[in-house]
C-alpha positions in Angstrom: 99.8 99.3 90.0 98.6 98.4 93.5 100.5 101.3 95.0 99.3 103.8 92.3 96.3 105.1 94.1 96.2 107.4 97.2 93.3 105.4 98.7 95.4 102.2 98.6 98.3 104.0 100.3 95.9 105.2 103.0 94.6 101.7 103.5 98.1 100.3 103.9 98.9 103.1 106.4 95.9 102.2 108.5 96.7 98.4 108.3 100.4 99.0 109.2 99.3 100.6 112.4 97.2 97.7 113.4 97.3 93.9 113.5 94.0 93.6 111.7 91.2 95.8 110.5 87.6 95.3 109.5 86.3 96.8 106.3 83.8 98.9 108.2 86.5 100.5 110.2 88.4 101.4 107.1 85.4 103.1 105.7 85.2 105.3 108.8 88.9 105.9 109.0 89.4 106.8 105.3 86.1 108.3 104.5 85.3 106.5 101.3 82.3 104.4 100.4 82.3 100.7 101.4 82.2 99.6 97.7 85.2 101.8 96.9 87.2 100.5 99.9 86.3 96.9 99.0 87.6 97.5 95.4 90.9 98.9 96.7 91.2 96.0 99.2 90.7 93.6 96.3 93.5 95.2 94.4 95.9 95.1 97.4 95.0 91.5 98.1 95.6 90.5 94.4 99.0 92.2 94.6 99.8 90.1 97.7 100.2 93.1 100.0 97.4 92.2 102.3 95.5 89.1 103.4 91.9 88.7 104.5 90.2 86.3 106.8 86.5 85.8 107.6 85.5 86.2 111.3 81.8 85.6 111.6 80.1 88.1 109.4 83.2 90.4 109.2 86.2 90.2 107.0 89.5 91.1 108.7 92.3 92.5 106.7 96.0 92.7 107.6 99.4 93.2 106.0 100.8 90.0 104.4 104.1 90.2 106.3 106.0 87.7 104.1 105.2 89.6 100.9 105.5 93.0 102.6 109.1 92.2 103.6 109.9 91.2 100.0 108.4 94.4 98.6 110.2 96.5 101.2 113.6 94.9 100.3 112.9 95.5 96.6 112.2 99.2 97.2 115.1 99.6 99.5 117.4 98.2 96.9 115.9 100.3 94.2 116.4 103.5 96.3 120.0 102.5 97.0 120.6 102.2 93.3 119.2 105.7 92.5 120.8 107.3 95.6 122.6 110.0 93.5 120.4 111.5 90.9 123.2 113.6 89.3 123.4 111.1 86.4 120.0 112.3 85.1 119.9 114.0 81.6 
């Protein structure tokens, strides 16, 4: 799952605070190796949570706002449905 790794959550948190972010900045911000960050970015991009664009020699990543709104609505609906956990075994 794209949201199943703490590094991906950290990447999303950084991107949510900014309009765009370069991979090098994420390496500094999160403290993982560039190759590791790149792999997590690939997973997030494949899941449709982020987009990337090339600007010169840098790749800029940002939240895919259309898909983000869809995911947010799905999770909000899910949490509404399980609002009262008393029905658990």
